[in-house]
matplotlib code that plots the C-alpha trace (Angstrom):
import matplotlib.pyplot as plt

x = [0.7, 3.7, 2.7, 2.7, 6.1, 7.5, 6.5, 8.0, 11.2, 11.6, 11.2, 13.8, 16.2, 16.1, 16.4, 19.5, 20.9, 20.5, 22.2, 25.0, 25.7, 25.6, 28.1, 30.8, 32.2, 34.9, 32.4, 29.6, 28.8, 25.2, 24.4, 23.6, 27.2, 28.8, 30.9, 29.9, 32.5, 34.1, 31.7, 34.5, 35.1, 32.0, 31.6, 31.3, 29.1, 29.5, 27.0, 27.5, 25.0, 26.2, 24.5, 21.5, 19.6, 18.7, 14.9, 15.1, 14.5, 11.3, 13.0, 13.9, 10.5, 10.6, 7.9, 10.3, 9.7, 12.7, 11.5, 14.9, 16.5, 13.3, 13.6, 17.2, 16.2, 13.5, 16.2, 18.8, 19.3, 18.9, 21.5, 19.9, 22.9, 25.5, 28.0, 30.1, 32.5, 30.6, 31.4, 32.3, 36.1, 36.8, 34.2, 35.5, 39.1, 37.8, 36.0, 39.0, 41.7, 39.8, 41.4, 40.4, 40.4, 43.1, 45.4, 44.4, 45.3, 41.9, 42.1, 40.2, 38.7, 41.3, 39.0, 38.6, 42.0, 43.4, 46.9, 48.3, 47.3, 48.1, 50.9, 50.8, 50.8, 47.2, 46.3, 47.8, 44.4, 44.6, 44.7, 48.3, 50.9, 50.4, 46.9, 46.3, 43.6, 40.9, 40.9, 44.7, 44.3, 41.4, 43.2, 46.3, 44.1, 42.6, 39.6, 38.6, 38.3, 36.2, 35.1, 32.7, 31.9, 33.3, 36.9, 37.6, 40.8, 43.4, 43.9, 47.3, 48.2, 50.0, 46.8, 44.4, 42.1, 44.0, 47.1, 45.2, 44.3, 41.4, 41.7, 39.2, 38.1, 36.0, 36.2, 35.3, 38.3, 36.7, 33.9, 31.1, 30.2, 27.2, 25.1, 24.6, 27.2, 25.6, 26.4, 24.5, 25.5, 28.8, 29.4, 33.1, 33.4, 36.2, 35.8, 38.3, 37.4, 39.7, 39.4, 42.0, 44.2, 43.8, 42.0, 38.6, 37.5, 33.9, 33.5, 34.1, 31.2, 28.1, 25.6, 22.9, 25.2, 23.5, 25.9, 24.0, 23.1, 26.6, 28.4, 26.1, 26.8, 30.5, 30.3, 28.1, 30.6, 33.4, 31.4, 30.5, 34.2, 35.2, 32.1, 33.6, 36.6, 36.6, 37.7, 35.2, 34.7, 34.8, 32.6, 32.4, 29.4, 30.4, 27.4, 27.3, 23.5, 21.8, 24.7, 24.0, 23.4, 19.9, 19.3, 17.2, 15.6, 12.1, 10.5, 11.7, 11.2, 7.8, 6.4, 6.5, 4.5, 2.5, 3.9, 5.8, 3.3, 2.3, 5.7, 8.6, 6.7, 4.1, 6.6, 8.9, 6.2, 4.9, 8.4, 8.9, 5.5, 6.6, 9.9, 8.1, 5.8, 8.8, 10.7, 13.4, 12.6, 10.9, 7.3, 8.1, 11.0, 11.0, 12.4, 14.9, 13.6, 14.0, 16.8, 15.6, 15.2, 17.9, 20.5, 19.7, 22.0, 20.8, 18.2, 16.0, 12.4, 10.0, 7.2, 4.6, 7.1, 7.5, 5.6, 3.5, 6.3, 8.9, 6.8, 6.4, 10.2, 11.0, 8.5, 9.9, 13.4, 12.4, 10.5, 13.7, 15.7, 13.1, 13.6, 17.3, 16.8, 14.3, 16.7, 19.5, 17.3, 16.4, 20.1, 20.9, 18.1, 20.0, 23.0, 21.1, 19.1, 22.4, 23.8, 20.7, 20.7, 24.4, 24.1, 26.3, 23.7, 23.4, 27.2, 27.3, 27.7, 25.9, 26.2, 24.1, 25.0, 25.2, 28.5, 27.2, 24.0, 21.9, 23.3, 22.1, 23.9, 22.5, 24.6, 24.8, 26.8, 30.2, 30.7, 29.7, 27.2, 23.7, 21.6, 18.0, 16.4, 12.9, 10.1, 10.3, 14.1, 14.7, 16.3, 17.4, 20.9, 20.7, 19.8, 22.0, 20.3, 20.5, 17.7, 18.8, 18.6, 14.8, 14.6, 17.8, 16.0, 13.4, 16.0, 17.8, 14.6, 14.4, 17.9, 19.6, 21.4, 23.0, 26.2, 29.5, 28.3, 28.7, 25.0, 23.5, 21.9, 25.4, 27.0, 24.2, 23.3, 21.0, 22.7, 21.5, 23.5, 22.5, 24.6, 25.3, 22.4, 20.2, 16.5, 14.6, 14.7, 16.8, 16.1, 17.0, 20.4, 20.1, 23.7, 26.5, 28.3, 30.8, 32.1, 35.5, 34.0, 33.5, 37.2, 37.4, 33.9, 34.7, 38.0, 36.4, 33.9, 36.7, 38.7, 41.6, 43.4, 43.4, 47.0, 48.8, 51.8, 53.4, 52.2, 54.5, 57.4, 55.8, 54.6, 50.8, 48.2, 46.4, 42.7, 40.7, 37.1, 35.2, 33.9, 30.1, 30.2, 29.1, 26.2, 25.1, 25.1, 23.2, 26.1, 26.5, 24.3, 26.8, 29.6, 31.7, 32.4, 29.9, 32.3, 33.6, 34.6, 34.3, 35.1, 35.6, 36.5, 36.1, 36.4, 36.1, 33.1, 33.9, 32.2, 33.0, 30.8, 31.0, 28.1, 24.9, 26.6, 27.8, 29.5, 29.4, 30.8, 29.7, 32.2, 29.6, 28.7, 25.3, 24.3, 25.3, 26.4, 30.1, 31.1, 30.7, 27.1, 26.1, 23.4, 22.1, 21.7, 19.7, 16.9, 17.6, 19.3, 17.7, 19.9, 17.1, 18.2, 21.7, 22.7, 26.1, 25.3, 23.7, 26.5, 29.8, 31.7, 30.4, 31.5, 35.0, 35.1, 34.1, 36.4, 39.3, 38.1, 38.1, 41.6, 43.0, 41.4, 43.2, 46.5, 46.1, 45.0, 47.0, 44.1, 45.3, 43.3, 41.2, 41.0, 39.5]
y = [42.9, 44.3, 42.6, 39.2, 40.0, 41.0, 37.6, 35.8, 37.9, 37.1, 33.4, 33.6, 35.5, 32.9, 30.1, 31.9, 32.1, 28.3, 27.6, 30.0, 28.3, 24.8, 25.7, 26.7, 23.3, 24.9, 26.6, 24.4, 26.4, 27.6, 31.3, 31.2, 30.1, 32.9, 35.4, 39.1, 41.6, 43.7, 46.4, 49.0, 48.4, 48.4, 46.4, 48.4, 47.5, 49.8, 49.2, 50.9, 50.7, 51.5, 54.3, 54.3, 57.6, 59.9, 59.0, 55.3, 53.9, 54.2, 56.2, 58.8, 59.0, 56.2, 53.7, 50.8, 48.3, 48.5, 47.3, 46.5, 49.9, 51.6, 49.7, 50.7, 54.3, 53.9, 52.8, 55.3, 58.7, 60.1, 62.5, 64.5, 66.5, 63.7, 64.2, 61.9, 62.3, 62.3, 58.7, 55.3, 54.9, 58.4, 58.0, 54.6, 56.0, 58.8, 56.2, 54.0, 56.8, 59.6, 62.0, 63.8, 61.4, 63.5, 62.8, 59.2, 58.4, 58.6, 62.2, 60.7, 57.3, 54.9, 54.1, 57.8, 59.2, 61.0, 60.3, 63.7, 62.8, 59.2, 58.5, 62.0, 62.3, 61.8, 60.2, 56.8, 55.1, 53.1, 53.7, 54.9, 54.1, 57.5, 56.5, 55.1, 52.4, 52.5, 48.7, 48.7, 51.0, 48.9, 45.6, 46.9, 47.8, 44.3, 44.4, 41.6, 43.2, 42.0, 43.2, 41.6, 43.3, 46.1, 47.2, 49.5, 50.8, 48.8, 45.8, 44.5, 42.2, 45.2, 47.3, 44.6, 44.8, 41.8, 44.0, 47.1, 45.7, 43.3, 39.9, 38.3, 39.7, 38.8, 41.6, 42.7, 44.7, 46.7, 49.3, 47.0, 43.5, 41.6, 40.6, 37.0, 34.4, 33.9, 36.7, 38.0, 36.4, 37.8, 39.8, 40.4, 40.1, 42.0, 41.4, 40.2, 38.7, 37.9, 36.2, 37.0, 38.3, 35.2, 35.3, 33.7, 32.8, 33.8, 30.1, 29.1, 31.2, 29.1, 28.7, 30.5, 33.5, 36.8, 39.5, 40.9, 37.5, 36.2, 39.2, 38.8, 35.0, 35.8, 38.5, 36.3, 33.5, 35.8, 37.1, 33.5, 32.4, 34.9, 35.0, 33.1, 35.4, 38.4, 40.7, 43.3, 43.4, 46.0, 44.6, 46.5, 45.4, 47.0, 46.1, 46.6, 47.0, 48.9, 49.8, 49.0, 46.7, 46.6, 43.0, 41.4, 38.1, 38.0, 37.3, 40.8, 42.8, 41.3, 42.8, 46.2, 45.4, 48.4, 50.6, 52.8, 53.1, 56.5, 57.9, 60.0, 63.1, 61.2, 59.0, 61.9, 64.2, 61.4, 60.9, 64.6, 64.9, 61.9, 63.6, 66.7, 64.5, 62.7, 65.9, 65.1, 68.4, 71.6, 71.9, 74.9, 73.2, 73.8, 70.8, 71.0, 71.2, 68.2, 68.7, 69.8, 66.9, 68.3, 68.4, 65.0, 62.1, 60.5, 63.3, 61.3, 62.5, 63.4, 61.0, 62.7, 62.7, 58.9, 56.4, 53.7, 51.1, 53.4, 54.0, 50.2, 49.7, 52.6, 51.3, 47.8, 49.1, 50.9, 47.8, 45.8, 48.6, 48.6, 44.8, 45.3, 47.7, 45.5, 42.5, 44.7, 45.5, 41.9, 41.0, 43.8, 42.3, 38.9, 40.6, 42.4, 39.3, 37.4, 40.0, 39.8, 36.0, 35.9, 38.5, 41.1, 43.6, 45.6, 46.4, 47.3, 50.8, 50.6, 52.9, 52.7, 55.0, 55.2, 55.9, 58.8, 60.0, 58.1, 57.0, 59.3, 58.0, 55.9, 53.3, 49.8, 46.6, 46.3, 45.7, 42.3, 41.7, 40.7, 41.2, 40.4, 43.7, 42.8, 43.5, 39.9, 39.8, 43.0, 42.3, 38.8, 37.5, 38.0, 41.7, 44.8, 48.2, 51.4, 53.3, 56.4, 60.1, 60.5, 57.8, 59.1, 62.4, 60.5, 58.7, 62.0, 63.7, 66.6, 67.5, 68.7, 66.2, 62.9, 60.9, 62.4, 66.0, 68.9, 69.0, 68.2, 65.2, 63.8, 64.3, 63.9, 60.4, 58.9, 58.1, 56.3, 55.7, 53.5, 53.7, 50.7, 50.1, 52.7, 51.6, 54.7, 57.3, 60.4, 63.8, 64.1, 65.8, 68.3, 69.7, 69.0, 65.7, 64.0, 60.5, 61.9, 61.9, 58.2, 57.5, 59.7, 58.8, 55.1, 55.6, 57.9, 55.2, 52.6, 54.8, 55.2, 58.5, 59.4, 58.9, 62.0, 62.6, 59.1, 55.6, 52.6, 54.5, 55.8, 59.2, 59.5, 61.9, 63.2, 62.3, 65.5, 64.7, 65.4, 62.9, 62.7, 61.4, 64.6, 65.1, 61.5, 61.7, 65.0, 66.9, 69.2, 70.7, 70.7, 68.6, 71.4, 75.0, 77.6, 79.1, 75.8, 75.5, 72.4, 71.7, 68.9, 68.2, 65.2, 64.8, 68.5, 69.0, 71.2, 73.0, 74.9, 75.7, 78.2, 78.9, 79.0, 79.6, 77.2, 77.7, 74.9, 74.3, 71.2, 69.2, 68.5, 72.0, 70.9, 70.4, 73.9, 77.4, 76.5, 78.9, 79.2, 79.2, 80.5, 79.1, 80.0, 76.6, 77.9, 79.1, 77.0, 73.7, 72.3, 74.8, 76.3, 80.0, 80.9, 84.1, 84.5, 87.7, 89.2, 88.5, 88.4, 89.2, 86.0, 84.0, 85.5, 84.7, 81.0, 80.7, 81.6, 78.8, 76.4, 77.5, 77.0, 73.5, 72.6, 73.7, 71.8, 68.6, 68.6, 68.9, 69.1, 70.3, 67.6, 67.6, 64.9]
z = [42.1, 44.0, 47.2, 45.5, 43.9, 47.3, 48.8, 45.8, 45.9, 49.6, 49.1, 46.3, 48.5, 51.2, 48.6, 47.3, 50.8, 51.2, 47.9, 48.6, 52.0, 50.3, 47.7, 50.2, 51.2, 53.4, 55.8, 57.1, 60.2, 60.5, 60.4, 64.1, 64.9, 63.0, 64.9, 64.5, 63.6, 66.4, 67.4, 67.4, 63.7, 61.6, 58.5, 55.3, 52.4, 49.4, 46.5, 43.2, 40.3, 36.8, 34.9, 37.1, 36.8, 39.7, 39.7, 38.8, 42.2, 44.3, 47.1, 44.6, 42.8, 40.3, 39.5, 39.2, 42.0, 44.3, 47.7, 49.1, 48.4, 49.6, 52.8, 53.1, 52.6, 55.3, 57.8, 56.5, 55.0, 51.5, 50.0, 47.2, 46.1, 45.8, 42.9, 40.9, 37.9, 34.6, 33.7, 35.0, 35.5, 36.7, 39.4, 40.4, 40.6, 43.0, 45.1, 45.6, 45.8, 47.5, 45.0, 41.8, 38.9, 37.1, 40.0, 40.2, 36.5, 34.8, 33.5, 30.6, 30.2, 28.8, 25.9, 25.1, 25.7, 22.6, 21.5, 22.7, 26.3, 26.5, 29.1, 30.5, 34.3, 35.4, 32.0, 32.5, 31.9, 35.1, 38.9, 39.1, 41.8, 43.4, 44.2, 47.7, 47.6, 50.2, 50.3, 50.9, 54.0, 55.4, 54.7, 56.5, 59.5, 59.8, 57.5, 55.1, 51.7, 48.8, 45.4, 43.0, 39.7, 37.5, 38.2, 35.1, 36.6, 34.8, 32.5, 33.7, 36.7, 38.2, 38.2, 39.2, 42.2, 43.6, 44.1, 45.3, 48.7, 47.9, 49.6, 47.2, 43.9, 40.9, 38.4, 34.9, 33.8, 31.0, 31.2, 30.1, 28.8, 27.8, 30.8, 29.6, 28.7, 25.3, 22.7, 19.7, 16.4, 15.1, 18.2, 18.9, 22.7, 24.3, 28.0, 30.5, 33.9, 36.7, 40.1, 42.6, 39.7, 37.6, 34.3, 34.0, 30.5, 29.5, 28.4, 32.0, 33.3, 34.2, 31.4, 33.4, 34.0, 34.3, 35.5, 38.5, 39.8, 39.5, 41.0, 44.0, 44.2, 44.3, 46.9, 49.1, 48.7, 49.9, 52.8, 53.8, 53.7, 56.4, 58.6, 61.5, 61.8, 64.1, 61.3, 60.0, 56.2, 53.4, 50.6, 47.3, 45.1, 41.8, 39.6, 35.8, 35.7, 34.3, 31.9, 28.2, 26.5, 28.0, 28.9, 31.7, 32.6, 31.2, 34.6, 35.6, 32.4, 31.6, 34.9, 33.2, 30.1, 29.2, 31.9, 29.5, 26.7, 28.1, 26.8, 28.1, 29.4, 31.3, 33.2, 33.8, 35.1, 37.4, 38.8, 39.4, 41.2, 43.4, 44.1, 45.3, 47.4, 49.0, 49.8, 47.3, 45.5, 46.8, 45.7, 43.5, 41.6, 37.9, 36.0, 33.1, 29.6, 27.3, 24.7, 21.2, 18.8, 16.4, 19.2, 20.8, 20.0, 16.7, 16.5, 18.9, 18.6, 21.3, 22.0, 19.8, 16.9, 16.9, 14.8, 16.5, 15.8, 17.3, 20.4, 20.9, 20.6, 22.9, 25.5, 25.4, 25.8, 29.0, 30.2, 29.9, 31.7, 34.5, 34.7, 35.1, 37.9, 39.7, 39.3, 40.8, 43.7, 44.2, 44.4, 46.8, 48.9, 48.8, 50.4, 53.0, 54.0, 54.2, 56.6, 58.7, 58.8, 59.7, 62.5, 60.7, 59.5, 62.7, 62.6, 58.9, 57.4, 54.0, 51.1, 47.9, 44.9, 41.1, 39.4, 37.3, 35.6, 33.2, 29.8, 27.1, 24.0, 21.2, 19.6, 18.3, 18.7, 17.1, 13.3, 12.2, 15.0, 14.1, 17.3, 17.5, 18.3, 17.4, 19.9, 21.0, 21.0, 23.0, 26.4, 25.6, 25.3, 21.5, 21.7, 22.0, 22.7, 24.7, 26.4, 24.5, 25.4, 25.8, 28.5, 29.9, 30.5, 32.4, 34.4, 35.2, 36.2, 37.1, 35.9, 32.7, 30.4, 31.2, 31.5, 30.1, 30.2, 32.7, 33.3, 36.7, 35.2, 34.3, 37.7, 40.2, 41.4, 44.0, 47.3, 50.4, 53.6, 56.5, 59.7, 61.9, 64.3, 62.5, 62.4, 61.3, 58.5, 59.2, 57.7, 54.0, 53.5, 50.7, 50.9, 48.5, 48.8, 46.5, 45.8, 47.0, 50.5, 50.8, 51.4, 54.5, 55.7, 55.7, 57.5, 60.0, 61.0, 61.1, 63.4, 60.9, 60.2, 56.5, 55.3, 54.0, 51.8, 52.2, 52.8, 53.4, 52.0, 48.8, 47.8, 47.5, 46.3, 49.4, 49.6, 49.3, 50.4, 53.6, 56.1, 56.3, 59.9, 61.7, 59.2, 59.4, 63.2, 63.2, 64.7, 61.7, 59.1, 56.2, 54.9, 53.5, 54.5, 53.3, 50.7, 49.3, 45.6, 43.5, 39.8, 37.3, 33.7, 31.5, 27.8, 27.2, 29.4, 32.4, 35.3, 38.5, 41.5, 44.4, 46.7, 44.7, 41.4, 38.7, 35.3, 32.8, 29.3, 27.4, 25.4, 22.7, 21.5, 20.3, 23.9, 24.9, 23.7, 23.2, 26.0, 29.7, 30.8, 34.3, 36.5, 40.0, 41.5, 44.5, 42.2, 39.1, 39.8, 36.6, 34.6, 32.5, 32.6, 31.4, 33.3, 31.7, 29.8, 32.9, 35.3, 33.5, 36.7, 38.2, 35.2, 35.4, 39.1, 38.6, 35.5, 37.9, 40.3, 37.4, 36.3, 39.8, 39.8, 36.6, 38.0, 41.3, 39.6, 36.4, 34.0, 30.4, 27.4, 25.9, 22.1, 19.9]

ax = plt.figure().add_subplot(projection="3d")
ax.plot(x, y, z, "-o")
ax.set_aspect("equal")
plt.show()
C-alpha cells in the first residue's frame, strides 16, 4: 500500500512543481537556468509543525506514513532531547529572538495573560522591540527572507512579520484557524491573515484552500521569485498542522481507516517498541504511566472504559489526525523536491521540528457553532474536534503529559537537522538541545557573529542559546557544558534542570502534587518516580536554580 502511495505522492509533488512555476508570470526561467546560492552562505529552510507529538512521524517511531521526513532523517541527524517552550507563541518567540520568551514579550500567551500581568515588561503579548529578529539579522547580511504560515507574535502592523525582517510573508496572526475556507454552521471565525503586512480576507482565499497546501504554495512562490539571484535564502515554513481543529482531506485521512481501532495502548506500545528498535530510546526505557481517568481533561476514559460508539469516534479522530500529518509530510516533500529541481538543495541547511508537545486538551467550537462531528463528518470543513488527552499520550510517547505542562511530553519535540551537502545518516544526538539554539546555529553557519547588547542603535536582549555546529560536524559530543542549568515557566507550570536532575510543578494541580516534584532524568526521563521526599536537598538546590532563572528573565507570578 505505502509503495503505491509513495509513487502517487511523487507524481503529485512534480505536478505541484509544474503548477507553481506556471503561476509565477514574472519568472519564466527553467529550473536548469537557476543560479545557486553562494556556497559560502548556505540557504536555510526551517520547518515547524504545530502541536506535533514526539512519536508521530516514522523516524521517531510512528506508524503514520511520513516518507519525506523519514528520507530527511536518513540524510541528516535526529536530536532526541530537543526542547521547546510548553506552547506555541512562546516557542516561536524564542526561535525568532534567540532569548527566553519572558524577555521576548511572551511571558504568557497573549490569549491567556491575566489582567495583573498584561503590559508588564516581558508580558506585552507580542514580540517586543527589545527582541532582535533572526530574519532581520539575516536580511541585513544579504539573505532573502520568507515566512509562510503561523506568526502568532503580534496582531498590529508594528509587530507584523513584514517589519521583523521578512522580505515576503504570508501569515496567520492568531494562534489557530480552521484549516479550510469553509466554516461550520454558526462558527464565529476570528482569524487575520496578512501578506507582506497587508490584510487578506478569508473570503479572498481560494475556494480549495487547505492550510498546509496553501502555505506551501506561498513559500514555493516566494522561493521561485528569487531563485535567479545570487542571494541565499532563509525560508520559515510555519505550518498550523496538526493543531486543532482536526481536519484533513479525505484522500489522506481515509488511508488510515481501521488503523486505530486497536486503541490507545496498542498504538502507544507499538510506537515505543519501534523507538527502542530505532535507537531513539534505550532498550530498558520505562515509559510514562497514562494519567488517571479522573485527572485527565474531561475525565477522558482509557480505551477499555469506552463504549463501542466512543471507540469508533476516537479512532476516527486519530485517522483524521494521521491524515493531517501525512499531508504535512507530502507538502514538505514538495518543498524538498523544488529545492532539488532548482539546484538549491545541496547548499541548504534544513531543520524540522515541532513547536511543543502534543495537544492534550479537550474542547469544542465557539458558542453558536453547529459543527458536524458525526462519524462521517469528522475531519471535514464542517467539523471541529480535538484528538484529546489519550491520543496526546500516544503522540507524546514515551513521555509524561502534553502541551502546556511542565512534563517532558509538553516540552520535548522531534527534531531533524540536515547539513548542506550531507547525504547519509549521522549518529543520533541524545544530548540536551533547545529551540533557543537555532538562532546562534543559523548565524554560525551563515558566518555571522551573534549580535550583543545593541543592534542598529537599539538596546536588545542578548540571545542565550548555543550553536549546534560543532556537534553537527562531529567535533564535539555535547552542545552545553556538563553542569549547565535550564529552566522555564508558563501559565503557572514550571521546571528547572541541572545535570541528571529535574524539578517540576504543574500549573494544573490535578496533573501533579501541587508542589515541586523531583525526577532523575538519567534513570527516569518518563517521570514516573517522584523522589522529592527522598532528596529534599536536591529539590532545594534546583529551586534556587529556578529562582535565579526568574530573576534573570523577569518571570512574574502567574495567577488565573
